[in-house]
Backbone as CSV, one residue per row, in Angstrom:
resi,resn,N_x,N_y,N_z,CA_x,CA_y,CA_z,C_x,C_y,C_z
1,UNK,73.716,110.150,113.624,74.123,109.319,112.601,73.600,107.700,112.830
2,UNK,73.072,107.213,111.729,72.553,105.777,111.878,73.780,104.821,112.311
3,UNK,73.198,103.911,113.306,74.239,102.930,113.802,73.816,101.595,113.251
4,UNK,74.537,100.659,113.563,74.196,99.209,113.180,73.087,98.744,114.003
5,UNK,72.848,99.246,115.263,71.800,98.703,116.008,70.463,99.358,115.521
6,UNK,70.428,100.091,114.399,69.206,100.606,113.838,68.858,99.552,112.735
7,UNK,69.675,98.522,112.390,69.325,97.771,111.262,68.574,96.441,111.744
8,UNK,68.074,95.726,110.766,67.417,94.473,111.167,68.515,93.561,111.729
9,UNK,68.257,92.756,112.906,69.250,91.896,113.598,69.582,90.761,112.740
10,UNK,68.621,90.493,111.566,68.897,89.292,110.792,69.792,89.558,109.538
11,UNK,70.305,90.750,109.425,71.131,91.075,108.477,72.575,90.262,108.691
12,UNK,72.946,89.537,107.552,74.207,88.744,107.710,75.391,89.407,107.607
13,UNK,76.455,89.018,108.059,77.790,89.758,108.218,78.246,89.998,106.880
14,UNK,78.086,89.134,105.860,78.557,89.330,104.600,77.790,90.366,103.907
15,UNK,76.605,90.796,104.438,75.770,91.813,103.898,75.913,93.153,104.771
16,UNK,76.027,93.027,106.059,76.177,94.130,106.814,77.308,95.102,106.626
17,UNK,78.350,94.576,105.947,79.501,95.348,105.595,79.046,96.598,104.739
18,UNK,77.874,96.537,103.985,77.423,97.689,103.191,76.923,98.758,104.027
19,UNK,76.620,98.547,105.342,76.045,99.427,106.132,77.189,100.257,106.922
20,UNK,76.840,100.604,108.121,77.747,101.574,108.816,78.956,100.866,109.090
21,UNK,79.164,99.581,109.280,80.469,98.933,109.380,81.331,98.909,108.173
22,UNK,80.590,99.141,107.074,81.358,99.124,105.721,82.005,100.358,105.321
23,UNK,81.922,101.377,106.184,82.606,102.551,105.865,84.103,102.431,106.090
24,UNK,84.969,102.487,105.191,86.364,102.028,105.305,87.287,103.175,105.274
25,UNK,88.512,103.022,106.088,89.531,104.017,106.073,90.749,103.208,105.332
26,UNK,91.218,103.869,104.441,92.424,103.365,103.706,93.775,103.943,104.339
27,UNK,94.681,102.981,104.624,95.876,103.315,105.348,95.534,104.096,106.560
28,UNK,94.820,103.498,107.417,94.285,104.047,108.587,95.091,104.844,109.593
29,UNK,96.415,104.353,109.592,97.337,104.837,110.401,98.193,105.938,109.984
30,UNK,98.203,106.291,108.810,99.051,107.253,108.170,99.107,108.613,108.721
31,UNK,98.043,108.944,109.542,98.122,110.286,110.222,99.191,110.361,111.302
32,UNK,99.755,109.145,111.628,100.672,109.118,112.685,102.103,108.920,112.191
33,UNK,102.399,109.083,110.917,103.643,108.876,110.385,104.874,109.633,111.008
34,UNK,105.912,108.983,111.182,107.142,109.683,111.859,108.036,110.292,110.924
35,UNK,108.084,111.476,110.714,108.941,112.024,109.815,110.520,111.871,110.133
36,UNK,110.782,111.303,111.325,112.205,111.063,111.684,112.480,109.697,111.491
37,UNK,111.654,108.843,110.975,111.892,107.440,110.820,112.619,107.273,109.479
38,UNK,113.174,105.958,109.219,113.698,105.729,107.798,112.437,105.465,106.878
39,UNK,112.991,105.736,105.634,111.843,105.441,104.503,111.782,104.035,104.250
40,UNK,110.484,103.563,104.092,110.225,102.180,103.807,109.880,102.023,102.248
41,UNK,109.163,102.945,101.825,108.900,102.887,100.329,108.570,104.391,99.877
42,UNK,109.047,104.555,98.556,109.419,103.653,97.652,110.772,103.025,98.061
43,UNK,111.074,101.669,97.680,112.270,101.042,98.158,113.583,101.679,97.690
44,UNK,113.511,102.252,96.388,114.634,102.822,95.835,115.202,104.096,96.664
45,UNK,114.323,104.575,97.437,114.604,105.724,98.450,115.177,105.435,99.731
46,UNK,115.117,104.153,99.975,115.639,103.755,101.411,116.947,104.180,101.719
47,UNK,117.841,104.108,100.730,119.235,104.475,101.115,119.511,106.003,101.459
48,UNK,118.462,106.706,101.006,118.575,108.187,101.141,117.739,108.600,102.385
49,UNK,117.493,107.678,103.298,116.568,107.998,104.477,117.208,109.107,105.394
50,UNK,118.537,109.375,105.340,119.087,110.414,106.232,118.706,111.712,105.709
51,UNK,118.346,111.886,104.467,118.008,113.201,103.941,116.640,113.755,104.491
52,UNK,116.647,114.749,105.351,115.373,115.264,106.002,114.363,115.563,104.950
53,UNK,114.783,116.439,103.951,113.900,117.107,102.966,113.156,115.888,102.120
54,UNK,113.909,114.835,101.913,113.251,113.649,101.258,112.259,113.039,102.082
55,UNK,112.567,112.782,103.397,111.570,112.193,104.243,110.332,113.077,104.482
56,UNK,110.543,114.358,104.393,109.430,115.275,104.415,108.487,115.150,103.352
57,UNK,109.068,115.033,102.171,108.288,114.840,100.791,107.455,113.488,100.980
58,UNK,108.205,112.388,101.413,107.477,111.124,101.584,106.420,111.413,102.583
59,UNK,106.529,111.989,103.583,105.453,112.201,104.744,104.317,113.130,104.085
60,UNK,104.593,114.030,103.397,103.491,114.836,102.711,102.688,114.094,101.846
61,UNK,103.255,113.116,101.136,102.389,112.430,100.151,101.932,111.011,100.492
62,UNK,102.439,110.622,101.732,101.983,109.288,102.256,100.835,109.393,103.435
63,UNK,100.745,110.644,103.892,99.613,110.877,104.879,98.441,110.983,104.253
64,UNK,97.612,109.795,104.387,96.307,109.761,103.633,95.170,109.974,104.704
65,UNK,95.429,109.955,106.026,94.449,110.300,106.933,94.857,111.442,107.801
66,UNK,93.877,112.122,108.405,94.221,113.408,109.113,93.913,113.207,110.657
67,UNK,93.154,112.418,111.052,92.741,112.202,112.441,92.972,110.936,112.969
68,UNK,92.860,110.663,114.346,93.284,109.417,115.059,92.238,108.353,114.683
69,UNK,92.678,107.213,115.188,91.729,106.008,115.120,90.365,106.284,115.678
70,UNK,90.480,106.684,116.907,89.271,107.016,117.703,88.278,108.075,116.935
71,UNK,89.025,109.068,116.499,88.236,110.139,115.651,87.587,109.495,114.359
72,UNK,88.338,108.619,113.770,87.791,108.030,112.581,86.648,107.093,113.036
73,UNK,86.670,106.340,114.033,85.502,105.615,114.598,84.406,106.412,114.954
74,UNK,84.615,107.442,115.589,83.570,108.339,115.900,82.827,109.081,114.705
75,UNK,83.649,109.272,113.697,83.191,109.747,112.382,82.254,108.598,111.673
76,UNK,82.546,107.439,111.839,81.737,106.303,111.270,82.497,105.257,110.494
77,UNK,83.753,105.383,110.418,84.624,104.331,109.758,84.576,102.970,110.671
78,UNK,84.412,101.836,110.002,84.290,100.581,110.694,85.249,99.587,110.154
79,UNK,85.794,99.876,108.946,86.785,98.854,108.296,88.071,99.668,108.355
80,UNK,89.222,99.003,108.917,90.543,99.745,109.060,91.633,98.942,108.318
81,UNK,92.337,99.642,107.543,93.474,99.130,106.722,94.688,99.336,107.522
82,UNK,95.232,98.260,108.254,96.253,98.389,109.059,97.483,97.603,108.585
83,UNK,98.533,98.390,108.228,99.698,97.737,107.527,100.851,97.641,108.632
84,UNK,101.137,96.470,108.881,102.083,96.128,109.991,103.583,96.157,109.537
85,UNK,104.401,96.587,110.434,105.894,96.557,110.118,106.729,96.487,111.445
86,UNK,107.990,95.948,111.184,108.877,95.818,112.344,110.008,96.766,111.920
87,UNK,110.513,97.608,112.979,111.734,98.585,112.685,112.997,97.665,112.718
88,UNK,113.818,97.747,111.929,115.143,97.010,111.998,115.887,97.437,113.268
89,UNK,116.501,96.600,113.939,117.343,96.889,115.013,116.647,97.465,116.283
90,UNK,115.166,97.246,116.321,114.432,97.592,117.526,114.932,96.754,118.648
91,UNK,115.187,97.414,119.795,115.736,96.679,121.041,114.642,95.799,121.604
92,UNK,113.325,96.182,121.337,112.276,95.341,121.817,112.043,94.142,120.737
93,UNK,112.265,93.034,120.966,112.093,91.942,119.976,110.829,91.692,119.277
94,UNK,109.704,92.039,119.971,108.445,91.915,119.478,107.574,93.155,119.142
95,UNK,108.136,94.272,119.263,107.390,95.604,119.094,107.199,95.915,117.678
96,UNK,105.970,96.158,117.277,105.483,96.432,115.937,104.958,97.780,115.653
97,UNK,104.973,98.351,114.553,104.508,99.582,114.241,103.727,99.398,112.961
98,UNK,103.096,100.553,112.592,102.272,100.591,111.264,103.183,101.303,110.285
99,UNK,102.901,101.226,108.994,103.768,101.914,107.933,102.945,102.424,106.783
100,UNK,103.310,103.467,106.089,102.997,103.926,104.853,104.031,104.771,104.306
101,UNK,105.084,104.373,103.639,106.141,105.198,103.171,107.084,105.453,104.342
102,UNK,106.650,105.630,105.526,107.514,105.924,106.849,106.831,104.948,107.962
103,UNK,107.494,104.872,108.953,106.926,103.923,110.177,106.062,105.092,110.871
104,UNK,105.239,104.591,111.709,104.384,105.395,112.590,105.199,105.632,113.947
105,UNK,104.774,106.663,114.534,105.126,106.924,115.913,104.673,105.964,116.990
106,UNK,103.392,105.600,116.748,102.772,104.771,117.862,102.847,103.306,117.468
107,UNK,103.008,102.396,118.413,103.285,101.077,118.187,101.905,100.390,117.899
108,UNK,101.773,99.250,117.430,100.588,98.418,117.162,99.779,98.136,118.433
109,UNK,100.378,97.613,119.499,99.748,97.269,120.693,98.955,98.472,121.356
110,UNK,99.515,99.655,121.232,98.847,100.767,121.772,97.641,101.083,120.928
111,UNK,97.615,101.135,119.633,96.563,101.344,118.867,95.296,100.367,118.865
112,UNK,95.962,99.016,118.975,94.890,97.961,119.182,94.078,98.231,120.555
113,UNK,94.829,98.524,121.506,94.070,98.683,122.838,93.175,99.902,122.706
114,UNK,93.473,100.967,122.005,92.697,102.109,121.784,91.257,101.626,121.160
115,UNK,91.434,100.800,120.109,90.301,100.227,119.326,89.351,99.315,120.273
116,UNK,90.072,98.539,121.120,89.471,97.689,122.031,88.676,98.462,122.997
117,UNK,89.071,99.640,123.592,88.433,100.398,124.450,87.175,100.952,123.803
118,UNK,87.166,101.438,122.488,86.097,101.995,121.753,85.074,100.791,121.490
119,UNK,85.503,99.706,121.049,84.553,98.546,120.924,83.776,98.219,122.077
120,UNK,84.608,98.284,123.224,83.952,98.004,124.569,82.738,98.854,124.825
121,UNK,82.960,100.102,124.434,81.966,101.166,124.651,80.801,101.140,123.669
122,UNK,80.936,100.505,122.589,80.059,100.254,121.555,79.828,98.871,121.029
123,UNK,79.175,98.221,121.969,79.083,96.639,121.750,78.278,96.306,120.407
124,UNK,77.329,97.152,119.944,76.724,96.827,118.753,77.355,97.464,117.419
125,UNK,78.436,97.849,117.436,79.159,98.408,116.337,80.223,97.397,115.945
126,UNK,80.019,96.689,114.739,81.035,95.631,114.424,82.120,96.259,113.602
127,UNK,83.351,96.053,114.045,84.636,96.664,113.475,85.333,95.495,112.711
128,UNK,85.809,95.820,111.495,86.775,94.930,110.801,88.157,95.477,110.653
129,UNK,89.029,94.825,111.274,90.426,95.233,111.234,91.215,94.199,110.205
130,UNK,91.791,94.910,109.226,92.321,94.226,108.268,93.986,94.297,108.320
131,UNK,94.521,93.295,108.883,96.084,93.433,109.107,96.811,92.703,107.944
132,UNK,97.835,93.490,107.518,98.440,93.107,106.170,99.866,93.482,106.097
133,UNK,100.582,93.241,104.986,102.016,93.625,104.670,103.017,93.039,105.498
134,UNK,103.071,93.199,106.767,104.120,92.557,107.723,105.371,92.903,107.283
135,UNK,105.707,94.108,106.914,107.068,94.594,106.513,108.086,94.339,107.527
136,UNK,109.195,93.721,107.156,110.367,93.563,107.980,110.247,92.273,108.863
137,UNK,109.401,91.330,108.465,109.216,89.997,109.100,110.058,89.126,108.467
138,UNK,111.401,89.231,108.750,112.370,88.366,108.140,112.139,86.986,108.517
139,UNK,112.596,86.003,107.820,112.441,84.629,107.912,112.839,84.195,109.330
140,UNK,113.902,84.622,109.849,114.483,84.091,111.122,113.475,84.576,112.274
141,UNK,112.895,85.731,112.064,112.006,86.269,113.234,110.461,86.181,112.964
142,UNK,110.094,85.847,111.728,108.723,86.012,111.337,107.782,85.240,112.181
143,UNK,108.166,83.856,112.530,107.204,83.131,113.222,107.080,83.754,114.680
144,UNK,108.106,84.155,115.256,108.066,84.834,116.615,107.052,85.993,116.551
145,UNK,107.177,86.932,115.603,106.479,88.023,115.434,105.006,87.746,115.230
146,UNK,104.718,86.933,114.219,103.355,86.604,113.940,102.567,85.881,115.165
147,UNK,103.463,85.017,115.772,102.733,84.333,117.045,102.447,85.288,118.161
148,UNK,103.416,86.204,118.357,103.237,87.157,119.332,102.219,88.139,119.080
149,UNK,102.056,88.604,117.803,100.974,89.535,117.505,99.619,88.876,117.576
150,UNK,99.420,87.547,117.089,98.155,86.811,117.134,97.781,86.568,118.675
151,UNK,98.789,86.273,119.376,98.522,85.909,120.862,97.952,87.244,121.467
152,UNK,98.659,88.444,121.229,98.101,89.612,121.705,96.784,89.929,121.350
153,UNK,96.396,89.819,120.101,95.076,90.058,119.545,94.012,89.141,120.248
154,UNK,94.296,87.852,120.502,93.554,86.982,121.133,93.178,87.320,122.636
155,UNK,94.306,87.788,123.326,94.279,88.035,124.721,93.465,89.487,124.911
156,UNK,93.732,90.412,123.941,93.097,91.707,124.210,91.803,91.765,123.827
157,UNK,91.268,91.253,122.617,89.976,91.336,122.261,89.089,90.077,122.907
158,UNK,89.693,88.987,123.050,88.952,88.001,123.859,87.682,87.617,123.243
159,UNK,86.551,87.710,123.998,85.347,87.218,123.673,84.690,88.108,122.627
160,UNK,85.323,89.333,122.355,84.743,90.220,121.222,85.041,89.769,119.984
161,UNK,86.014,88.756,119.711,86.441,88.307,118.463,85.368,87.500,117.789
162,UNK,84.908,87.718,116.557,83.982,86.975,115.906,84.655,85.803,115.224
163,UNK,84.343,84.537,115.453,84.972,83.530,114.799,84.623,83.392,113.369
164,UNK,85.343,82.848,112.612,85.043,82.514,111.173,83.846,81.643,111.193
165,UNK,82.934,82.057,110.315,81.491,81.290,110.221,80.968,81.549,108.850
166,UNK,80.108,80.789,108.349,79.527,81.124,106.999,78.335,82.137,107.048
167,UNK,77.540,82.039,108.111,76.206,82.749,108.084,76.239,83.637,109.413
168,UNK,76.978,84.338,109.930,76.749,85.048,111.140,75.823,86.295,110.785
169,UNK,74.879,86.652,111.810,74.032,87.656,111.643,74.419,88.771,112.589
170,UNK,73.810,89.994,112.502,74.033,91.027,113.456,73.492,90.590,114.831
171,UNK,72.394,89.834,114.698,71.658,89.366,115.984,72.620,88.347,116.638
172,UNK,73.263,87.491,115.984,74.076,86.400,116.619,75.319,87.238,117.157
173,UNK,75.772,88.111,116.503,76.996,88.913,117.048,76.596,89.606,118.296
174,UNK,75.449,90.315,118.252,75.103,90.994,119.455,74.693,90.119,120.602
175,UNK,74.054,88.979,120.432,73.781,88.092,121.398,75.029,87.501,122.138
176,UNK,76.024,87.292,121.254,77.288,86.814,121.891,78.252,87.636,122.321
177,UNK,78.007,89.024,122.125,78.956,89.980,122.561,80.182,90.040,121.817
178,UNK,79.972,89.850,120.461,81.155,89.723,119.501,81.098,90.967,118.625
179,UNK,82.000,91.871,118.526,81.895,92.906,117.521,83.413,93.316,116.818
180,UNK,84.176,92.330,116.846,85.506,92.694,116.108,85.875,91.395,115.355
181,UNK,85.970,91.742,114.053,86.495,90.757,113.070,87.941,91.216,112.718
182,UNK,88.869,90.236,112.664,90.201,90.520,112.326,90.585,89.711,111.149
183,UNK,90.896,90.304,110.018,91.287,89.596,108.702,92.898,89.720,108.934
184,UNK,93.547,88.601,108.549,95.055,88.501,108.840,95.545,87.936,107.435
185,UNK,96.360,88.744,106.685,96.669,88.479,105.488,98.084,87.643,105.430
186,UNK,97.956,86.487,105.913,99.082,85.436,105.978,98.471,84.023,106.204
187,UNK,98.320,83.364,105.108,97.681,82.056,105.175,98.394,80.945,106.202
188,UNK,99.662,81.235,106.418,100.381,80.252,107.238,99.968,80.363,108.733
189,UNK,99.268,81.478,108.975,98.881,81.697,110.426,97.341,81.731,110.579
190,UNK,96.652,81.097,109.796,95.122,81.301,109.787,94.678,80.388,111.016
191,UNK,93.762,80.995,111.818,93.203,80.383,112.948,91.672,80.645,113.045
192,UNK,90.835,80.075,113.874,89.400,80.228,113.850,89.194,81.633,114.301
193,UNK,89.972,82.356,114.841,89.648,83.787,115.260,90.155,84.703,114.186
194,UNK,90.896,84.230,113.100,91.440,85.193,112.074,90.636,84.868,110.788
195,UNK,90.183,85.761,110.246,89.360,85.779,108.868,90.543,85.848,107.761
196,UNK,90.194,85.260,106.616,91.250,85.349,105.606,91.177,86.896,105.003
197,UNK,92.283,87.046,104.062,92.492,88.228,103.378,91.143,88.806,102.822
198,UNK,90.959,90.014,102.881,89.889,90.814,102.391,90.352,91.496,101.086
199,UNK,89.791,91.117,99.943,90.373,91.793,98.692,90.030,93.170,98.670
200,UNK,90.950,94.013,98.278,90.823,95.381,98.120,91.126,95.921,96.757
201,UNK,89.942,96.321,96.093,90.122,96.772,94.769,90.313,98.363,94.789
202,UNK,91.219,98.778,93.996,91.377,100.157,93.799,91.989,100.458,92.491
203,UNK,91.986,101.710,92.058,92.258,102.102,90.688,93.763,102.077,90.365
204,UNK,94.729,102.165,91.279,96.108,102.112,91.215,96.571,103.337,90.201
205,UNK,95.851,104.537,90.417,96.104,105.666,89.579,95.703,106.915,90.091
206,UNK,96.177,108.133,89.759,95.813,109.388,90.395,94.746,109.983,89.498
207,UNK,94.410,109.402,88.349,93.349,109.734,87.490,92.036,109.164,87.876
208,UNK,91.013,110.101,88.057,89.688,109.561,88.493,89.003,108.770,87.423
209,UNK,89.275,109.016,86.235,88.615,108.165,85.137,89.149,106.740,85.118
210,UNK,90.429,106.715,85.347,91.035,105.301,85.481,90.667,104.528,86.731
211,UNK,90.533,105.312,87.877,90.010,104.704,89.193,88.637,104.108,88.870
212,UNK,87.744,104.872,88.362,86.240,104.492,88.196,86.209,103.277,87.193
213,UNK,87.036,103.314,86.148,86.959,102.231,85.231,87.367,100.912,85.864
214,UNK,88.507,100.855,86.641,89.053,99.658,87.198,88.089,99.281,88.276
215,UNK,87.400,100.065,88.963,86.484,99.750,90.132,85.270,99.261,89.484
216,UNK,84.879,99.672,88.208,83.666,99.088,87.558,83.901,97.831,87.065
217,UNK,85.086,97.399,86.635,85.465,96.021,86.269,85.461,95.126,87.348
218,UNK,86.060,95.587,88.580,85.975,94.654,89.626,84.585,94.357,90.149
219,UNK,83.724,95.466,90.222,82.397,95.323,90.666,81.536,94.355,89.738
220,UNK,81.774,94.528,88.441,81.073,93.721,87.521,81.652,92.265,87.258
221,UNK,82.882,92.074,87.442,83.424,90.821,87.050,84.279,90.100,88.118
222,UNK,84.675,90.684,89.093,85.729,89.983,89.991,85.289,89.888,91.345
223,UNK,84.308,90.693,91.927,83.982,90.646,93.344,83.280,89.486,93.769
224,UNK,83.501,89.179,95.020,82.841,87.961,95.522,81.365,88.426,96.061
225,UNK,80.552,87.449,95.925,79.071,87.740,96.534,79.004,87.043,98.010
226,UNK,80.059,86.350,98.361,79.854,85.572,99.663,80.875,85.905,100.680
227,UNK,81.798,87.036,100.314,82.787,87.349,101.288,83.045,88.855,101.237
228,UNK,83.671,89.446,102.263,83.819,90.886,102.149,84.803,91.288,100.939
229,UNK,84.553,92.507,100.473,85.483,92.957,99.436,85.547,94.564,99.722
230,UNK,86.569,95.253,99.453,86.609,96.661,99.544,86.777,97.428,98.227
231,UNK,85.898,98.366,98.126,86.036,99.237,96.933,86.629,100.576,97.298
232,UNK,87.879,100.465,96.944,88.781,101.697,97.394,88.732,102.884,96.480
233,UNK,88.289,104.043,96.937,88.202,105.177,96.138,89.532,105.937,96.113
234,UNK,90.498,105.424,96.741,91.806,106.230,97.005,92.672,106.301,95.740
235,UNK,93.047,107.528,95.404,94.039,107.672,94.175,95.455,106.943,94.763
236,UNK,96.283,106.697,93.778,97.548,105.960,94.147,98.688,106.620,93.306
237,UNK,99.717,107.102,94.112,100.844,107.565,93.317,101.756,106.486,92.786
238,UNK,102.057,106.434,91.547,102.893,105.404,91.009,104.408,105.719,91.144
239,UNK,105.137,104.653,91.481,106.524,104.794,91.720,107.309,104.873,90.326
240,UNK,107.049,105.792,89.571,107.745,106.126,88.428,107.893,107.722,88.125
241,UNK,108.378,107.958,86.917,108.696,109.376,86.749,107.469,110.428,86.740
242,UNK,106.414,109.811,86.655,105.063,110.603,86.689,104.832,111.042,88.173
243,UNK,105.404,110.523,89.049,105.341,111.032,90.578,105.765,112.470,90.694
244,UNK,106.850,112.794,89.808,107.276,114.181,89.914,106.382,115.300,89.643
245,UNK,105.275,114.860,88.905,104.207,115.937,88.467,103.561,116.379,89.827
246,UNK,103.442,115.436,90.780,102.799,115.708,92.038,103.705,116.284,93.210
247,UNK,104.768,115.617,93.489,105.620,115.853,94.581,106.350,117.210,94.482
248,UNK,106.606,117.605,93.229,107.237,118.911,93.161,106.348,120.147,93.237
249,UNK,105.114,119.852,93.576,104.257,120.985,93.841,104.364,121.323,95.300
250,UNK,105.169,122.282,95.619,105.599,122.791,96.901,104.416,122.936,97.767
251,UNK,103.370,123.527,97.263,102.149,124.007,98.221,101.089,123.024,98.162
252,UNK,101.236,121.904,97.645,100.145,120.887,97.437,100.666,119.725,98.349
253,UNK,99.610,118.850,98.671,99.968,117.509,99.319,98.723,116.606,98.906
254,UNK,98.985,115.186,99.495,98.070,114.253,99.109,96.654,114.485,99.460
255,UNK,96.358,114.875,100.729,95.101,115.073,101.127,94.364,116.166,100.458
256,UNK,95.174,117.165,99.923,94.462,118.229,99.155,93.989,117.567,97.703
257,UNK,94.748,116.599,97.257,94.451,115.988,95.990,93.216,115.258,96.089
258,UNK,93.093,114.478,97.347,91.960,113.577,97.650,90.775,114.545,97.732
259,UNK,90.896,115.513,98.412,89.556,116.450,98.633,89.084,117.100,97.350
260,UNK,90.092,117.352,96.489,89.548,117.946,95.111,88.926,116.895,94.293
261,UNK,89.338,115.676,94.449,88.598,114.628,93.685,87.454,113.799,94.306
262,UNK,87.259,114.003,95.462,86.193,113.324,96.303,84.855,113.513,95.724
263,UNK,84.355,114.780,95.577,83.008,115.001,95.212,82.581,114.185,93.951
264,UNK,83.468,114.211,92.842,83.088,113.553,91.650,83.224,112.037,91.944
265,UNK,84.057,111.485,92.748,84.028,110.118,92.991,82.861,109.628,93.775
266,UNK,82.398,110.542,94.678,81.185,110.198,95.488,79.955,110.222,94.539
267,UNK,79.880,111.114,93.519,78.821,111.067,92.624,78.860,109.878,91.878
268,UNK,80.001,109.301,91.473,80.128,108.061,90.836,79.550,106.884,91.611
269,UNK,79.872,107.016,92.967,79.561,105.872,93.938,77.937,105.876,93.997
270,UNK,77.367,107.025,93.880,75.864,107.064,94.136,75.239,106.508,92.782
271,UNK,75.850,106.694,91.745,75.328,106.143,90.287,75.511,104.592,90.272
272,UNK,76.717,104.210,90.664,77.218,102.796,90.599,76.356,101.973,91.590
273,UNK,76.079,102.541,92.727,75.260,101.770,93.940,74.015,101.305,93.283
274,UNK,73.322,102.064,92.493,72.041,101.531,92.048,72.273,100.363,91.079
275,UNK,73.433,100.193,90.449,73.678,99.116,89.501,74.378,98.022,90.200
276,UNK,75.193,98.234,90.942,76.007,97.009,91.608,76.401,97.579,92.983
277,UNK,75.462,97.157,93.979,75.860,97.552,95.425,77.289,97.196,95.796
278,UNK,77.873,98.043,96.665,79.148,97.704,97.001,79.159,97.218,98.313
279,UNK,80.238,96.592,98.838,80.325,95.997,100.083,81.007,96.988,101.188
280,UNK,82.325,97.001,101.214,83.023,98.079,102.093,83.445,99.227,101.022
281,UNK,83.116,100.361,101.454,83.708,101.531,100.582,84.757,102.291,101.323
282,UNK,86.011,102.337,101.009,86.995,102.855,101.642,87.584,104.143,100.978
283,UNK,88.191,105.035,101.665,88.631,106.265,101.208,89.804,106.775,102.180
284,UNK,90.601,107.626,101.579,91.470,108.465,102.390,90.638,109.653,103.069
285,UNK,91.221,110.400,103.882,90.639,111.546,104.649,89.108,111.278,104.792
286,UNK,88.761,110.222,105.554,87.423,109.701,105.831,86.534,110.700,106.524
287,UNK,86.978,111.775,107.074,86.282,112.807,107.854,85.766,113.824,106.903
288,UNK,86.247,113.858,105.664,85.943,114.997,104.732,84.969,114.827,103.655
289,UNK,84.477,115.837,103.160,83.734,115.878,101.983,82.452,114.895,101.975
290,UNK,81.766,114.806,103.192,80.433,114.074,103.254,80.752,112.670,102.819
291,UNK,81.890,112.041,102.979,82.071,110.680,102.570,81.300,109.761,103.287
292,UNK,81.417,109.830,104.666,80.462,108.960,105.598,78.985,109.182,105.361
293,UNK,78.594,110.402,105.369,77.263,110.724,105.116,76.713,110.152,103.790
294,UNK,77.342,110.264,102.733,76.988,109.785,101.483,76.763,108.167,101.480
295,UNK,77.785,107.511,102.083,77.655,106.101,102.126,76.516,105.667,103.096
296,UNK,76.431,106.371,104.124,75.174,106.059,105.144,73.819,106.220,104.383
297,UNK,73.706,107.277,103.631,72.458,107.482,102.857,72.266,106.352,101.964
298,UNK,73.194,106.004,101.257,73.135,104.662,100.228,72.814,103.604,100.983
299,UNK,73.386,103.297,102.259,73.131,102.134,102.982,71.567,102.127,103.415
300,UNK,71.098,103.378,103.996,69.701,103.285,104.377,68.724,103.029,103.301
301,UNK,69.074,103.532,102.012,68.340,103.392,100.824,68.433,101.820,100.542
302,UNK,69.454,101.194,100.643,69.621,99.867,100.380,68.847,99.053,101.384
303,UNK,68.885,99.430,102.782,68.266,98.667,103.657,66.712,98.685,103.581
304,UNK,66.131,99.786,103.174,64.815,99.810,102.728,64.190,98.829,101.747
305,UNK,65.213,98.441,100.985,64.867,97.427,99.753,65.098,96.049,100.413
306,UNK,65.681,95.828,101.569,65.858,94.518,102.006,64.620,93.671,102.325
């Protein structure tokens, strides 16, 4: 599979996201959801968290990835959607987890160490970690949690962290030994090692036609030409009565829905790419249905025209 070190070293960071590093994983840690945790979303279900069958339904429809972070990295994912949360009443004052409907079993620091190990073994593969949501960061403890997390990131990744700059190139990243970009979605805690929020465009629907229409609008009218943006192919369950149409299918699950729709969405990506090249393309179940291979082929096609 083509890697970043196969590309011209003068490719800029704002551009190289369309290459191997721009293959994105949506809700990257959802493979690790803990069915025994309390429900986080939908919020109206939180008070029913003790009901096992309800937690099981949430787990079934919230798990958007199937394999570990390392397996996603090995498959080609380079952008990771990491949603941070703190469990209420945790005895450890600074321990954090990920979330999507439920909390994960594995804590944030363990996963970031796993990513750091992989990055150390692949110095020419630039990774983009998008940290967001920060669920459970109540006002009284928010500053402590943010400062601890940022401190851990700086200490862990150290010299690998790419500082915010206008025109970094792959060559400059490689020469300086920097291959990790951290986007931190909280303006109050911006620092030189933290990049600002990366806009994530998505269809907010389970209907493929609506997904494609909204992404077309974003690509034509809203996207930035000077900063990262994500084109999310992921379907989204709405928190209204229409959700019953899906969750009451006893033998179905979210990843099956994604797999059924992915071939046509990838066909749309191929057609759209010739009109409006995309930056980071993200998906659920990133190891399925030739998602990575399709994006890589488009990237190589784009690279020949550079």
